[in-house]
N, C-alpha and C positions, 0 to 999 in steps of 0.2 A: 504494500500500500504506500503510495507516495504521499508524503506529508502535505497537507493543505496549508499548514502554517508556514510562516517565513522561516528560513533556515539561515544559519550563520556558518560560513565556511571556516574551517580551521586554518586554511591558507590566509583568509582575510584577517583572522585573529592574530596570526603570527606576525602580521605587519605592525601590530600595536607595540609601542615602546615597552609596555608592561610585560611583554612576553619575550623580550630579548635576553633569554637565559641560555647558558651553554647547554648543549645537548648531553644527556646522560650517555656515557660510553656503553656500547653493547658488547657482550661477550662473543667469541667466535662461534659460528654455528656448529651444532653437533651433527654428525653423519653416522647413521647406523646402517650397517651392511649385512646384518645377520639375516639368513634366509627366512622369508615369510614374515619379517617384521617391517612395517612401514615406518619410515622415519617420521618423528614428531617435529614437523617443521612449522613454526609460526611465521606469519608474514613479516615479522620484525627481525628475522634472524633468530637463532635459537641458543640453547643453553649448553654450558659445559657439563660433562658428566661429573656428578658431585661425589665427594667422599661420603662413605656411609656414616662417618662421624659428624657430618654436618648437622647442627641443631636447627630444628624447625622454629621459625619465628611466626608470631602472630602480630601483624602490623595493624595497630588501631589508629584510624584516621578520623579526627574530629575537628571542628572549627577551632577550638582552643585546646592547648596542651594542659594537662592536669598539674600545673605549676603555679607557684607564687613567685613573682619576680620583683626585685627592688634594687634600685641603684643607690649606693652610698654617696650622698652629696659631697662628702669630704674627699674620700679616696677615689671616687669615680668608678669603683668596681661593682660589678653586678653580683647580687646574691640571689640564689634560687633555692626553692624547697618544694617538695611535693604538696599538692593540695589534697589533704586526706578526705575532704568532703566530695571530691570529684568522682562521679560515677565511673569515669573511664579509668581511674586508678583502682577503684574498688573491684571492678569486674575481673581483674587478673587473678583474683582468688579462685576463680573457677577453672583456671587453666592448669595443665599438667606442669610439673616441675621441670619436665624436659623441654618446655617451650620457653624461648626468649620472647619478651614483649617489647615492642618498639612503638613509640608514640609519634605520630605526625600531626602537626597542627600549628596554630599561631600562638604567640605570646599575647597576653592582654595589655602589654605595654609596648611602646614604640622604641625600637633599638636603632641607633644611628648606623648608617650604611658602613661606616668605617669599623664598627665593632661587630658586625654581623658574623664574620667568619670566625672570630675568636669565641663568640657566644655559641655559635653552632657546634664548634668543637667541644666546648665545655659541656653543653647539654647532651651531646651524644655520648661522651665518655662517662659522665657522672650520673645521667638520668635516663639514658636510652631514648632520648627525645630528639626529634628532627624538626626544627622550627621552619615554618614557611613565612618568610618575611615579605608580607604584601606591602607595596608602596602605599603611603597614607591615603592618597586619593582613591586608589583602587579599593583599599580596605573600607573606606567610607561608602563608596558606591555598592560594593559587594555586600557588606554586612548590614550597615544601617540603611542602605538603600533598598536593593532588591530583596534581601532576606527578610529583614524586620518590617519594612514598610509595605512590602507587596506579598511575598510568599507566605509569611507568617500569618498575616491577616486573612489572606485568601483561604489558607488551610484551616483557619478558625471560623470560616463561613462568613467573613465580612467582605462584601463585594464593593469595589470602588465606584459606587453609583454616581457620586458627585464629588467635587473637589473637597467638600467638607466632610466626606465620609470615606476616608481611605485614599490611597494614592493609586492612580492609574498605571497601566503598563508603560514602561519607558525602555526602549530598545537599548539605549546606552547603558542602563543599569543591568540589563540582561547580558550584554557583552562583557560587562565587568564581572558578572557572576560566572560566566563561562571561562573567562581569563583566570579568575582566582582558582577555579576548579582545576585548570590546567597546571597551575603552579603547584598545587597540592599533589597532583599526579606525578609531576616531575620529581618531587621530593620522595614519593613512594618508590619510584623507579631507581632512585639512588641506593636504596637499602634492600630491595626485594631480591629474593632468590625464587623466581617464579615456579620452579619445579617442586619446591618444598614448602614455601611459606603460604600462610593464609593472610588475606587482607580483609579487615572488617571496617566498613565505612559507616559513619554515624550521622544521621539526621539530615534535615532538608537543606542545610547549607551546601551539601556536597552531592546533590542528586545527579549531576552529569559526570561526576568523577568516574563511575564505572565504565563509561565509553572510552575515556582516555586510557585506562588501564587495560581494558580488553583489546584495544587496538594495538597496544604495545606488546602484549602477550596474550595470544588467543586462548590459552589454557590457564590463565591466572585463576587462583582459587579465591573467589570474591564474594563477600557477603555484605548486605546493606541492611541497616535497621533504622526505621523512621520513628523518632521519639514524639513527634507531633501527631495530631489527628490527620488522617487522609480524608479529604472531604468527599461528599457524594458526587456522582458523575455530573450532575447538573451544575455544581459549583466548579469542579475541576475543569470542565469543558469550556469555561469562560477564559481560561488561560491561553493567551495567543501562542505560546510555545509548548502547548500541552503534549504534542506527539514527540517533540525532541526530548522532553523529560521522561516520558513513558519509555521510549526506546533506550534511553540511557539506563534507566532502572532495570530494564529487562536484560541488560548486559551483565547483571550480577547473577550468581548461581543460586543465591538464597536471599529472599527479601523478607524482613521481619516487621511485624506490627504488634502493638500492645493488645489489641482486641480484634475479635472477629468482625465487628462493624467496620473498622478501618480496612481490614483485608478485603471485606466484601465490596467496599467502595472502589478499592484498587482493581479488583477483578472485574467489576462492572465497567470501569474505564477501559480495561484491556479488551473487553468484549465489544464495547461501543466504538472505540477509536481504532483498534487494531484488528478486530475480527477474531480474536483469540478465544479459545475455549479451554476451561480448566477442568481437571479431573482430580478426584481424591483417590490416591493410591496407598492402600494400607495405612490410612490415617494421615498421609502427607498430601497436601494440595500441590499440584504441579501444573504448570503452563507449558505447553509445547510451543517453542519459539525457534523456528528455523533449525529443527533437529535437536536443539538443546532443550532440556527440561529445567525450567526456572521454578524452584520450589518456594512455597510461601510458608513462613513460620509465624505462628500466633502464640505469643507468650509475653505476659506483662513482666516488666522489670521488677526486681525486688530491692530490698535495702540491705545494708551491711550491718548485720546483727552485732558483730563484735565492736564496731565503732560506737554504736548507740549504748551498748552496755558499759563500755569504757567511759563514755561521757556521763552516764548515770552514776558511776562509781567515783567520779572526780570530786574532790572536796568542794570545789567551787559550785558544783551542781547541788550538792547537799545543802550548802549554806544558802544558796538562792532559793531552794525549795522551802527551807524553814522561813525565810523572809516572806515569800509569797503566801505561805500557809498562815502566817501571822497577819499579813495585810488583808487577806480575804476571809478571816475567821468568821464563821457563821453564815457565810455566803456560798452559793453554788457557782462554780466557774465554768463558763463555756468558752472554748478557745477556737480562734481562727488564725491561721498563719498563711499568708499569701503574698506573692509578688504584686507590686503595684502595676497593674495593667488593666486594660479595658475588658478582659475576658474572665477575670477572677470573680466577678459578681460580688465585690465587697459591699457596694451600696445596696444591692438587693438583700444581702445578709443583714445589714443594719436596719433596713425597713422591716424585715421579718422580726427582728428583735423589738422594734417599736410596736408592731402589731401584737406581739406576745404580751408586752407590758400593758397594752391597752385592754386586751381581752382578759388578763389575769392580774388584777390589782394586788392580789396577795403575794405576787413575786417581786413587787417593787421593794427595793432595799435588800432583797435576798438573792438576787440573780445578777451576775456581772458577765458581760462579754468582753474578753480581752482579745483584741485584734492586733496581731503582729504583722507589720507591713515590711516586707523585704524590699531592698532598693530595686528600683525599676531596671530592667535589663536593656531598655532602649529609651531614647528621648523622643519627644514629639508632643504636639498639642493634645493628642488623645490622652496621653499619660497625665499631662498636667490637668486636663479637665476632669479625669477620673479621680485624681488626688484632691482637687478642689471640691468635688461633689462629696467625697468621703468625709472630708473635714466639716463641710456644711451640714451634712446629715447627722454626724456625730454630735456637733454642737447643739443642733435643734433637739435631738433626743435627750441629751443630758440636761438641757434647760427645762424640758417638759417633765421629765421623770426623776431627775436628780434632786438631791438636797444635801445640806452640809454633811460631809462624811460619806457620801454615796454618789458614785457616778455609774450609771448602768453600762456605759461603754468606755473602755480605756483603749486608746490607740497607742501602740508602740511603733513609732515610725523611725526606725534606725536599723543599722546592721546588728542583729541580735546574735551573740555568740552561741555556739552549740550547747554549752553547759546550761545557759539560761533557758533556751528553748526546751531542753529536756526536762527542766524543772517545771515549766508550765505544763508540758505534756503530762507529767506524772501526777499533777494535782487537778487537772481539768476533769470535771464530771462528764463533759460532752465535748466532742470536737466536731466542728461543722466546716465542710468544704463545699462551697456554693457556686463554683465556677460555671459560667454559661457554656464554656468549651475549654477542655484541657486535655493534652495528650495522655498524661498518666496521672501525675500528682501523688507523691509518696507521703504526704502529710498524714493521712489516716494510718498508714503502716507504722510510721514513727510513733505516732500517738499510742497505738495499741501496744507496741513493744515497751514503751516507757510506762504504761499503766501496769504492765506485768511486773515491773520493778526489779530491783536487785537487793541483795542483803544490806548493802551500805545505804541505799536510798530508803529502804524500809526502816532502817534504824533511825535515820535522820527525821523521818516523818512520824515515827512512833507506830508503825504498822507491824503487826505480828507476822513473822515470816511464813506461818502456815495458813494465814487467812486467804480466803478466796479473792480473786482479782476480778474487776469489772470495768467495763468501758462501754460507751455508747457513741455511735457515729451517725451523723447526718450528712449524706453525700449527694451531690448532684448526679443525676443519671446521665449527664453529658461529659463525664470525665472517664479516663481510661481505667482507673482502678475500680470503678463501680461494679463491673461484672464479677470481680474476684472477691468482693465483700458482700457475701450473701446475707449476712446478719445485720447489715447497716440499714438505716431508714433512708430509702431513696426518694429524692424530691426533684420536682421541676423548679429550678431556681427562679423562673419568671412568675411562679405562682406564690405570691407573698403569703397568702393565708395558709397554703399547704406547708410552707417552710416553717411558719410560726407554729402550726399544729405539730409538726415533726419535732421541733425543739421542745415543746411541752411534753410530748410523748417520751422523749429521750430523758428528760430530767425527772419525770414522775414514774418511770418504768420500775417494776418490782426488781429487787436486788437479784433474785435468782435468774430472771431473764437477762439482766445485764451481764451476769457471770457467764451464762451459756453462750450469749452472743460473743462475748470477749474470747472465751475459750476457742470457739470456732474460728474466729479471725486470727488469733495468735498461732493456732496450729498451722494454718495455711501460710501465714507470713514467715514463720520461723523455718518452714521447710522449703519455701520458694523464695530464698534470698537472692542477692545479686550474684553470688557464686553459682547457684543452681541455674539461674537465667543464662549467664555467660557460658557455662559448661554445656547446657542444652543447645545453645545456638551454634557453638563451634562443632559439636558432635553432628548436628544436622548439616552444617556446612561441609564437613568432611564427607558425609554420606552423599550430598548433592554433587560432589566433585569426583566421585569414585570412577566414573567412566570417561574422564577427561582424555586419558591416553589410549583408550580403546577405540576412539573415533578419529576420523580425519577432519581437520578444521580449515575453513577458508574465511578470510575477512572480506566483507563486501560493504560498499557504501562509502559515502564521503561525509566529513564533518560529523555532526551529531546523529546522522542517519546510519552510522557504522554499526554492523552486527556481524556475528560469526555464524557461519553455516557449519553444523556438526553432523557428520554422517558416518555410517559404517565404513570400515576400511575397504570392503569389497564393493562399495557403491561408488561408481564413477560415471563421468559423462560419456555418453556413447559417441565414439569417434566415427565420423562418416567413412574415413579411409579404412578403418578396421572392419566395419560391417560390410562395406562394398567388396572388400577382399574376400570375405567369407561368402558373400552373395555370388560372386563370380565362379567360385570353385564348387558350388553346389547345384543340384539339378531338380530337387523336389522340395519346393519351398512353401511354407504356410505362413501367411501374414494376417494378423488380427489387429484391427484398429478401432479404438473407441471413437466416438464422434465429438460430443460437446467437450471442450477443453483439450481436445487432442488434434483434430484436423480443423476445427473452428474454435475461436476464443470463447471461453466460458462466459465472459462478461459482454460479449457482442450482442447487440440488439438484433442484428441480421443473422439469422441462423442458417440461411441457405448456403450451401458450399460454393466457394468461389470458382470461376472458370479454371483457375490454376489448379485447384484441388481435383476437379473433375478430370482435367487433362492428365495429371500425374497418375491418378487411379486407373484411367483407361490404359495408359502405357504399361503399368504393372500387370493389369489383368490380361492384356494381350500377349504376354509372355506365357507360353504353354507350360513352363516350369513352375508357374506361380498359382497358388490358390489364395485369393485375397477376400477377406471378410470385413465388413463394417459391423461391429457389435455394439449396439446402443440400447439405452433404456427408452428411447423414443418410440412412438407408435409406428406401425408398419406403413400407414397411409402417407405420412410425412416423408419417411425415408424412401418409399417407392417413388414419390413424386420428385424428390430432390436428386435422386440418382438414376433417373430414367434414361440418361445418356450413357450409363455404364452397363454395357450389355453383359459382361462376364463377371460382374461384381457380386459376391455373395453378401447377403444382409441378414443379420439376426436382430430382430426388433423386440422391444419390451424385455430386455435382458435375456433373450433367447427363447421366449415363449413362441415366437414366430421365427421361422428360418426360411429363407429363399436362397437357392443355390446360384441362380442367375436371373437375369431380367425376364427370360421367357419361361422360367419354371414356376410352379405354383407354390404358394406359401404353405409350409408345413407347420403344424402346431405340436406343442409338447404333449405327448399322450398321457403324461402323468397327471396333468391338470385339466380336469373336465368338469368339476363341480364348482360353480360360482355363486352358490346360494349365500355364501358368506358375505357377499357385497350388500345384501339386504340388511345385514347386521352392522357392518362397518360404516356404510354410507351415512346413516343418521347420526352416528357418533361423531364422525368427521364434520358433518354439517353443524352440529351444536358447537364444536370448537371453533369453526370458521365464523360463526355468528358472534362469538364472544372475543375473537382475536382479530382486531383491525389489521388489515394488510395481509391476511392469510387467504389461501384459496385451495380448491380441490381439483386435481387433475385426474380425470377418469379415463383409464386405459381399458382395453379389452380384457386384459388379464390381471390388472392391478388397480389400486386406488392410491393416490399420492396426495398427502397434505403438505402444502408449501407454506413456509413462514418467513421467507427471505425478506419480505417488505414489512414485516411486523417489527414492533419494538424488540431489540435484541434480547433483553432480559426476559420480557414477558413472553416473547415467542419461544425462547428456549424452555422456559418454565412450562408453558402450555404443551410443548412437544413432549416433554417428559411425562406430563400427566396423560396426554393422549396415548403415548406408548403403553403406559401401564393399563389404561382403560381398555385399549384394543386387545392387549394380551390377555386381559381377563375375560372379555366377552367372546373372544375367538379361540379360547383355550382348546376347544374340542373340534376346531375346524382345520382342514388341511392347508394351512397358510402359515407364513412367517411374517412377523411385524418387525421392521427394522427402522432405525434412525440413520439418516445420512446428513449431508451438509444442508441444513435448513429444510429438511424434509422428514416426514414419517411415512413409510410406504408399507402397504399390505399387498403381498403377492403370493401365488401358490407355492407350496413346498416343491423343491426340486427344480426351480427355475432360476438359474444363475448364469452369468457370463462364463463361469468356469466350465459348466456343462456344455456350452456351445463349443469351446475349444476342444473338450474331450471328444465330442461327437465328430467334429471335422477331422481331427487327427486320427481317431479310430477308423473313420471311413477311408482315409488315405492308406492306413496300414492294411486294412482288410482288402483293399484294391491292389495290394502289392506295390504301392508307391510310398514306402516308408519315408517320412520327411527327413531330410538331412539339414534343413535350415528352418527354424521356427522363430518368428519375430512377433512380439505382442507389445503394443504401445497404448497406454491409458493414463488417466489422471486422477481417478477417484477410488473410493473404497471398493466399489463393485468390480473394478478392474483387477483388484488384488486376487480375486478368485481365479481369473485367467492366468495371472502370473504363476500361481501355485499349481494350476492344472497342467500347464505346458511343461513345467519342470518335472512333475511326477510322471507324466506319460512318456516324456523323452528319456527318462531314466529307467524305464521298464526293461527287464532282462530279455524280453522276447525280441527286442530290436537288435538287428545284427551289429549296428554301430550307433553310438549316441549322436544325435544331431547337434548342430550348433544352435544354442539357445540365446535369444536376445530379448529378455523381459525388460521393458523400459517404461518408467513413469515420467510424467511431465511435471517438472518442478522439482527442486531439491528438497525432499522431505523423506521421512522414514517410510520404507516400502519393502515389500517382498521382492521387488525387482532389483536386479544387480546394476542397472544403468539408469541414467536420467537424461532428459533433454530439458532445456530451460523453459521453452514455451512452444506454442503452436507454429511459430515461424521456423524454429529449429526442426520440428517434425516434418513440415512440408519440404524443407531443404534436404533432409535425409531421404525422404521418399523420392525426390527428384534425382538424388544421387543414385539410388537403386534403379530407378526407371532408365536412367542414362546407361547403366551397366547391363541392362536387359538386352537379349538378342530377340528382337521382335519377329515372330513368325505367326501371322494371323491364323486363328483357329476358329472352328465352328462352335457356336455355343451349344449345339446339340451334343457334340462329343463331350464337352465339359459336363453338361447336364446328365447324360446317361451314366457317366462314370460314377456319379454319386447315387443316382436314383436306383440303379441296379442293386445297390447294397443297402439302401435305406430300410 
C-alpha cells in the first residue's frame, strides 16, 4: 500500500546540518560457504563471526538517560549519578546476570560541544551510558515541540481543533522528530552487536527509530514499548504522518502496550490503514507483515518493591510519618499525587471533594484531601491554566468549608522527596487517581505497597506488626493501571457526583472489605513488579526473534517506507531464463493459471483480459506440447465469454466445479456435488448479515454462495465475517458443504470442490493417456491456489512416474506460501508467459485431437 500521507526522504534529511555526523564504521561482511547453508546477508553488509565468549547486551533506548547530572560551578567538572527512581534503571533487575545493559538517551542538561567527547567517554566507562547530544534547537523542536505539544496531546485524545486548543501539525517539527530519531539510531549502531544483542526502545519519543535500525541490520532483535495510551483509530487517523509511524513501529519484532485497549486500538489502525490482519497464536497476538510476524505484548509495568521498602525503612520517612500523623490527628486523609498537566483531572478531583462536603456535612472538619503536585514535565499555556484553575478551586473550597485549624484541601506544590511521599502513602485512608487519560500511573501501586508497611514504619506509627492491613483506591477507568486493580472503585472522572459517591464509599467501607481489597491488590502488585515486567518482555522478544536466521531477508522501500521482506530460504523469485531453459528441454507440459490477481490485477476495475493476455495464451495453447488451464473461482459464463478467442484453452470455473477442456467441448460438472438444497438454508442467513452490514453483498454462483465484505467497515466487516462463519457452520453442520473464510469473503461451496482437485484431474488424465508430464507450472495469488501448489507437488512425486517432472509452483507477491517461487505482480506473470510463448515451437493442431485425448479417458 502506498502511503497517502506526505513522506520525508532520508536523503533530504541528510542534507540538514543537524544530521552531519560521521558514519558508524561497518564490520567486514561474513561469507558462509558450508553446503546447504544460505549466507545471512543484510543489505548493510554483515557481521563478523563472534567469539562464543561474547556477552549479550540489552540496549535500552529512551528519551532521557537514567542519570542525574550536575556541573560544579567552581571546578567546572561534571558529576553524574544514577537516578534510582528511573524506570529504565529499575527494569534491569529482570535481566539475566549474563547480560550487559547499555543505556542510550539524552542528558537532561545541556553539555557544551567542547566537553561532549570527554563526557561521552566518562558515561560509557562508568555508567554504560551512551549520550545523544541533540543540538539545542533540535532538542526544543523535537521534545517540547513535536513530542509534548503534538504527539503527547494527540495520544491523550486532544485534537488541535483550534489555535487555543492544542497545536496543529507542523512539518518542520516532524522533520526535527525524524532527525532526532536518526541521531539516536546512530548512537545505537555504535555499540550494537546485531547478531547477539537485543534493542528495547521506549515510548512515543522514538517511534520511527525502529526503521533506522532495521534498515541498518535487517535481522536486528528489536522491541518497542509504548508507555502512553495508543488512541482509537478515529483519533490516530487524524495524524498526517500516520502511515510513516505505523510502518516504523511494524519494523520492530515485538510491540508492547500496558492494556488490551491500547493494543486493540493499534491493531485496528493496522487493519484500517495497512490492511493487516492479526491472529492469536497460543496466547500470543501476531501480525503478518511482509513475511515477518510482529508480535504484540500486553503487560502493565510494575514498581520496584525493594526501593519502596527501603524508602519506608528510612529514618526520614518514619519521622515524616509521625509528623503527618500528629498534624492530621482525628482526621481521615485522602491522598492524590499527580503531575501538573491538563490530563490528570486535578480540578475534577477537587470538585468531587467539594460535592462530598456539600452532601455530607458530618465530614466537615474530619476529612482532608492532600494533593501532591509534581513539577510539570512541559511548559505551555495549558499547564499554566490548569495550575491557575487548581489554585482557584482550592481557595474557593477552603473558604467555603474551612475554619480556623481546618483546611479541607492542602496543596503541596513542590518536588516532594520519596521519603515524604511514602509517609503520606502509609497514612492515607484512601488514594484517588482521577486522570481523564493516562498511560499507566503507578501511584495506586505505590500507595498499596506503602499501606502494607514495614516493621520500622509500623513501629514509628504504633501499629502492631501482626495487624491486618487495609487500603482503598478510587481510580479513573481511563488510566492504564485500572484493569489490573480489580478491587478498586472505578469512576468516570467527568462524573463529579459519581466520584464524590466513590470517595464516600471508600472512607465508610467496612474494615474487612478494605482488608480483602488490599490483600488482592498487594498480591498482584508484589508478584508483577518491574523485574517481572522486564523479564517477561525480553523473554517474548527472544521468542519473537527465534526464526531470524532461518529466513532470507530483503530490505525494500525508501525513507520511512522501508520494510524487510522475510521469506523461507527455499523461496525465491522465478527467473525467466531458468524456467525457459526447462521449458525448452521438455515435451509434455501442464500449465495452470489463476485469473484474478494473476493474469489480471486484483484491484483492477476492468476484469476483462487484455488483448496481450489473450495473445500470449493462444500462443501457448497452440503448442501441441502444452496443456494450458485457467483455474478460477469465477462463474463459467464470464470466463466463457472473456476467453472465447482461445480455442484450445482449458477452463475450470467456480474452483473446479465446472471444467471445459477446450472452446468446442462441453462443460463438465463435478459428480461429487449434486445436492444444492443447502442454498435454501445458507441464503437467508447471508441475507440477514448483508442487511445489517453496510457495504457487504452476496455473490450467487451455480455451485457456491459468497458473502463479500470488502467495502464494509474493516473492523465491523471482519467481526461480522467471523460471526457469519460460525453461524453457517452451525446451520450447515449436516450438509455436504464446506464454509471457508478468505480475503474479505465467506464462501459456502460443496465438499470436494477445490482448485487442487482440478490439477489432480488434469495431471491424472495426462498420465493415464501415456503422456506423463515432464514440466508442470502453476501460478496463483491467493489461499485457494495453495491447494494447487500442494497437489502438483504430491502427484509429481508419485512413485508410479518413470521420472519426476520439473515443478514450478509460483505465487504472486512475496508472502508465505507452499510455492517455492514468487513473481512480484501480474506484469511479471505476463512477461514470463511471453517468454515461454516465444520459446514454443508452434505447430497448429486441431482442437478435436486435443478434445478427444481427454474425453476418451474422462
